Wavefront OBJ file of the C-alpha trace (Angstrom):
o trace
v 106.737 68.290 98.384
v 106.020 71.676 96.816
v 105.627 72.125 93.064
v 106.094 75.682 91.780
v 104.301 76.331 88.485
v 105.429 79.112 86.143
v 105.309 79.596 82.381
v 108.998 80.489 82.048
v 112.117 79.694 84.036
v 114.567 82.315 82.833
v 115.513 84.664 85.721
v 117.139 87.081 83.262
v 113.644 88.020 82.096
v 113.045 89.700 85.442
v 109.704 89.955 87.220
v 108.133 86.744 88.403
v 110.811 84.556 86.775
v 113.528 86.073 88.955
v 111.189 86.046 91.956
v 110.498 82.332 91.407
v 114.207 81.513 91.264
v 114.877 83.512 94.448
v 111.965 81.925 96.323
v 112.963 78.383 95.317
v 116.569 79.039 96.365
v 115.338 80.227 99.770
v 113.047 77.226 100.278
v 115.735 74.746 99.234
v 118.216 76.394 101.598
v 115.622 75.769 104.335
v 115.654 72.087 103.420
v 112.230 71.964 101.777
v 111.737 69.646 98.776
v 110.742 71.814 95.813
v 110.281 71.030 92.148
v 109.457 73.426 89.354
v 107.190 72.763 86.421
v 105.263 74.357 83.563
v 101.451 74.737 83.561
v 100.918 71.899 81.066
v 103.189 69.381 82.772
v 102.637 66.999 85.642
v 105.340 66.252 88.164
v 106.437 62.661 88.647
v 105.178 62.427 92.247
v 101.983 64.264 93.137
v 102.992 67.174 95.400
v 101.165 68.043 98.606
v 101.313 71.736 97.726
v 101.146 73.451 94.333
v 102.157 77.099 94.190
v 101.005 78.673 90.927
v 102.585 81.862 89.610
v 100.483 81.512 86.488
v 96.936 80.216 86.963
v 96.469 76.440 86.924
v 93.206 74.900 88.179
v 94.963 72.310 90.365
v 96.804 74.972 92.419
v 96.568 74.873 96.200
v 98.169 78.345 96.409
v 98.077 81.127 93.821
v 100.239 84.253 93.822
v 98.781 87.052 91.719
v 102.080 88.498 90.499
v 100.409 90.442 87.720
v 97.209 91.155 89.606
v 93.920 90.005 88.113
v 94.435 89.207 84.450
v 91.413 91.193 83.302
v 92.837 94.312 84.972
v 96.293 93.660 83.530
v 94.921 93.372 79.999
v 92.887 96.548 80.447
v 96.045 98.362 81.561
v 97.761 97.096 78.423
v 94.933 98.508 76.294
v 95.124 101.891 77.969
v 98.888 102.074 77.452
v 98.344 102.049 73.685
v 98.137 105.374 71.848
v 94.635 106.170 70.569
v 94.077 104.494 67.214
v 93.041 101.322 65.488
v 95.067 98.920 67.656
v 93.589 100.314 70.834
v 90.060 100.334 69.401
v 90.380 96.686 68.348
v 92.109 95.497 71.523
v 89.032 94.157 73.316
v 87.591 92.303 70.299
v 91.049 90.870 69.598
v 91.330 89.748 73.219
v 88.222 87.611 72.887
v 89.823 85.871 69.878
v 93.180 85.292 71.563
v 92.985 81.640 72.558
v 96.005 81.708 74.844
v 94.791 84.714 76.793
v 91.264 83.411 77.028
v 92.625 80.130 78.388
v 94.580 82.054 81.025
v 91.490 84.038 82.024
v 89.425 80.842 82.211
v 92.083 79.106 84.298
v 92.317 82.079 86.656
v 88.538 82.142 87.092
v 88.599 78.438 87.944
v 91.299 79.033 90.561
v 89.446 81.997 92.057
v 86.145 80.097 92.102
v 87.827 77.174 93.865
v 89.347 77.024 97.321
v 93.035 77.782 96.663
v 94.745 80.163 99.068
v 95.496 83.491 97.384
v 98.433 85.871 97.867
v 98.123 89.479 96.741
v 101.203 91.677 96.571
v 99.217 94.872 97.182
v 96.119 96.035 98.995
v 94.658 97.072 95.657
v 94.777 93.524 94.317
v 93.310 92.189 97.564
v 90.409 94.628 97.339
v 89.759 93.525 93.751
v 89.596 89.914 94.878
v 87.193 90.679 97.697
v 85.168 92.849 95.344
v 84.435 89.818 93.205
v 83.073 87.935 96.181
v 86.160 86.161 97.537
v 86.342 85.921 101.331
v 89.081 87.883 103.064
v 90.069 84.655 104.850
v 91.380 83.272 101.530
v 93.579 86.288 100.813
v 97.031 87.001 102.222
v 98.659 90.362 101.494
v 102.451 90.137 101.449
v 104.542 92.741 99.675
v 107.718 91.337 98.110
v 111.149 92.324 99.314
v 114.560 92.563 97.672
v 118.086 91.348 98.333
v 119.357 94.118 100.614
v 122.921 92.851 100.285
v 122.809 93.835 96.613
v 120.394 96.759 96.684
v 121.772 99.290 99.131
v 122.706 102.980 99.096
v 126.126 104.068 97.933
v 128.642 104.700 100.721
v 128.597 108.370 101.659
v 132.009 108.932 100.095
v 130.702 107.505 96.781
v 127.176 108.953 96.834
v 126.283 111.037 93.785
v 126.774 114.722 94.281
v 124.192 117.409 93.667
v 125.241 117.889 90.060
v 123.633 119.979 87.386
v 122.153 116.992 85.505
v 118.929 115.395 86.750
v 119.540 111.697 86.075
v 116.335 109.704 85.674
v 116.198 105.926 85.260
v 113.569 103.697 83.669
v 113.839 99.956 84.358
v 111.434 97.444 82.812
v 110.933 95.067 79.906
v 107.396 96.029 78.873
v 108.120 99.519 77.572
v 104.522 100.350 76.629
v 102.772 99.119 79.779
v 105.396 100.654 82.096
v 105.033 104.055 80.400
v 108.347 104.648 78.653
v 106.708 107.038 76.181
v 105.607 109.245 79.088
v 109.063 109.018 80.676
v 110.660 110.275 77.447
v 108.085 113.042 77.113
v 108.799 114.030 80.717
v 112.504 114.446 79.972
v 111.681 116.522 76.908
v 109.333 118.752 78.906
v 111.891 119.200 81.683
v 114.529 120.233 79.194
v 112.195 122.730 77.526
v 111.642 124.176 80.996
v 115.352 124.639 81.600
v 116.075 121.477 83.636
v 119.119 119.571 82.376
v 117.477 116.125 82.528
v 118.617 112.798 81.090
v 117.078 109.318 81.018
v 118.738 105.899 81.095
v 116.480 103.078 79.893
v 117.308 99.563 81.095
v 115.289 96.635 79.833
v 114.433 94.395 76.937
v 112.128 96.177 74.501
v 111.738 97.814 71.078
v 114.447 100.438 71.508
v 114.256 101.563 67.881
v 110.611 102.585 68.280
v 111.343 104.606 71.401
v 114.446 106.202 69.961
v 112.149 107.607 67.278
v 109.847 108.953 69.980
v 112.824 110.614 71.665
v 113.813 112.160 68.331
v 110.312 113.506 67.744
v 110.268 114.969 71.245
v 113.655 116.629 70.779
v 115.312 114.550 73.500
v 117.255 112.006 71.412
v 120.653 113.029 72.736
v 119.460 112.758 76.327
v 117.857 109.291 76.314
v 120.237 106.336 76.555
v 119.222 102.702 76.007
v 121.431 100.164 77.770
v 119.386 96.961 77.255
v 118.756 94.290 79.863
v 121.242 94.579 82.735
v 122.516 92.072 85.307
v 121.168 92.720 88.770
v 124.412 94.215 90.077
v 124.340 96.732 87.223
v 120.692 97.558 87.932
v 121.682 98.338 91.515
v 124.494 100.577 90.280
v 122.065 102.382 87.965
v 119.735 103.073 90.892
v 122.588 104.335 93.058
v 123.796 106.718 90.364
v 120.324 108.032 89.407
v 118.370 110.840 91.054
v 114.990 109.129 90.569
v 113.323 106.087 89.066
v 110.513 107.193 86.767
v 107.865 104.489 86.474
v 104.764 105.891 84.714
v 103.061 102.519 84.646
v 99.517 101.906 83.484
v 99.278 98.758 85.618
v 101.732 97.163 88.042
v 100.423 95.447 91.208
v 103.725 95.753 93.130
v 106.953 95.921 91.110
v 110.124 94.869 92.876
v 111.995 97.413 90.758
v 110.428 100.173 92.839
v 111.683 98.603 96.083
v 115.096 97.960 94.543
v 115.365 101.646 93.671
v 114.202 102.806 97.095
v 116.624 100.437 98.863
v 119.457 102.028 96.860
v 118.380 105.495 97.994
v 116.745 106.347 94.666
v 113.335 108.038 95.016
v 110.471 106.747 92.880
v 108.046 108.687 90.714
v 105.144 106.429 89.770
v 101.389 106.357 89.261
v 98.348 105.462 91.274
v 98.117 102.332 89.099
v 101.266 100.996 90.790
v 101.025 99.011 94.014
v 104.160 100.744 95.293
v 102.039 103.915 95.538
v 100.536 102.331 98.678
v 103.826 102.649 100.561
v 105.064 105.988 99.207
v 104.451 109.283 100.978
v 103.949 111.831 98.215
v 106.795 114.330 98.275
v 108.878 112.343 100.757
v 110.338 109.147 99.198
v 109.074 110.119 95.783
v 105.819 111.106 94.108
v 102.561 109.476 93.023
v 100.908 110.833 89.875
v 97.233 110.011 89.478
v 97.051 109.818 85.682
v 99.801 107.892 83.822
v 99.222 110.175 80.807
v 99.947 113.354 82.825
v 103.382 114.362 81.532
v 103.111 117.786 83.188
v 102.628 116.179 86.617
v 105.608 113.866 86.109
v 107.767 116.800 85.062
v 106.661 118.820 88.075
v 107.510 115.942 90.431
v 110.902 115.363 88.830
v 111.562 119.097 88.947
v 111.204 119.054 92.724
v 113.849 116.343 92.984
v 116.056 118.376 90.633
v 116.686 121.012 93.307
v 120.177 120.236 94.652
v 119.203 120.923 98.260
v 116.302 118.428 97.998
v 118.155 115.456 96.515
v 119.895 114.332 99.694
v 116.630 114.481 101.644
v 114.812 112.372 99.057
v 117.680 109.873 99.019
v 117.641 109.428 102.793
v 113.870 108.978 102.892
v 113.900 106.522 99.985
v 116.631 104.392 101.553
v 114.890 104.279 104.925
v 111.687 103.006 103.303
v 113.342 100.588 100.886
v 115.519 99.000 103.553
v 112.378 97.809 105.360
v 111.548 95.410 102.496
v 113.863 92.443 102.970
v 113.183 89.500 100.652
v 114.026 87.009 103.410
v 111.176 88.289 105.539
v 108.756 87.986 102.637
v 109.966 84.501 101.690
v 109.651 83.385 105.328
v 106.054 84.633 105.381
v 105.389 82.896 102.069
v 106.678 79.603 103.501
v 104.343 79.968 106.494
v 101.464 80.687 104.111
v 102.185 77.579 102.034
v 103.140 75.063 104.712
v 101.304 76.418 107.749
v 102.548 78.090 110.917
v 103.484 74.794 112.566
v 105.968 73.879 109.834
v 108.347 76.817 110.278
l 1 2 3 4 5 6 7 8 9 10 11 12 13 14 15 16 17 18 19 20 21 22 23 24 25 26 27 28 29 30 31 32 33 34 35 36 37 38 39 40 41 42 43 44 45 46 47 48 49 50 51 52 53 54 55 56 57 58 59 60 61 62 63 64 65 66 67 68 69 70 71 72 73 74 75 76 77 78 79 80 81 82 83 84 85 86 87 88 89 90 91 92 93 94 95 96 97 98 99 100 101 102 103 104 105 106 107 108 109 110 111 112 113 114 115 116 117 118 119 120 121 122 123 124 125 126 127 128 129 130 131 132 133 134 135 136 137 138 139 140 141 142 143 144 145 146 147 148 149 150 151 152 153 154 155 156 157 158 159 160 161 162 163 164 165 166 167 168 169 170 171 172 173 174 175 176 177 178 179 180 181 182 183 184 185 186 187 188 189 190 191 192 193 194 195 196 197 198 199 200 201 202 203 204 205 206 207 208 209 210 211 212 213 214 215 216 217 218 219 220 221 222 223 224 225 226 227 228 229 230 231 232 233 234 235 236 237 238 239 240 241 242 243 244 245 246 247 248 249 250 251 252 253 254 255 256 257 258 259 260 261 262 263 264 265 266 267 268 269 270 271 272 273 274 275 276 277 278 279 280 281 282 283 284 285 286 287 288 289 290 291 292 293 294 295 296 297 298 299 300 301 302 303 304 305 306 307 308 309 310 311 312 313 314 315 316 317 318 319 320 321 322 323 324 325 326 327 328 329 330 331 332 333 334 335 336 337 338 339 340 341
């Protein structure tokens, strides 16, 4: 039996919660006995395999959804505007009992003999850099449901209109760079590009509405809250680009979902999806998540009507190569061994 360990079991929260639900559904459809549990709970019958999506010392397999925790927390610090909160972040981290417990548990897993799955080459290199043998690490990039995330039929595909429609999708507005996305729209508009931004996700909308007002872009930034997956797919299909100025994101499925819908992606070198993008082909990779000018320049290239169709075709071709079934099949082989599939 396989026990899957995660802190939360609400797929509507997105990220690893939705991934966990999708993976369990796949494994159960394959006839594998699977139970789910929280880090502080024991299952009734001791499982032969324990897949941890949050670090637990007893794990036999550990997926680093958020990358190494120390790197994730450092990305969170950098996403904060300069000031007192950012200056006090590291001292406060040492006093945060929950986070310190997570770091300790992750170190115990990494120092043990659990098999490790990294969702990007960057995370794998970090693991090896801390002395972990390559033989313990499997790199497997997640996929998406291609039945849901697909390009619009040609007769329904967005035209080359005068508005550059950007989308931002994510729940952690600060870490994923929403401030920079809003500033990018404002800069584009000051430069004569008729840009708009739709923000989908659960976050402090009031705070970011104020930012949009200060930047002079309030009437061009729309907050739609957390969306069902079918509506996220529609948003991708009706947008000209996903803007994802993240400060840290090992390999977000939202980037693949956008690409699979034919929506090019503008992200940063801190995003694992940068490993699969060809700059200027399926989207753009900006080195510094603070570089609003670079984001505006990239978006401006997609704004040209004659370029949009080319970007859409390239994005769809890349995104359609990331099928979640293929990834889940590889994950099952990793957990149960080649002879069990």
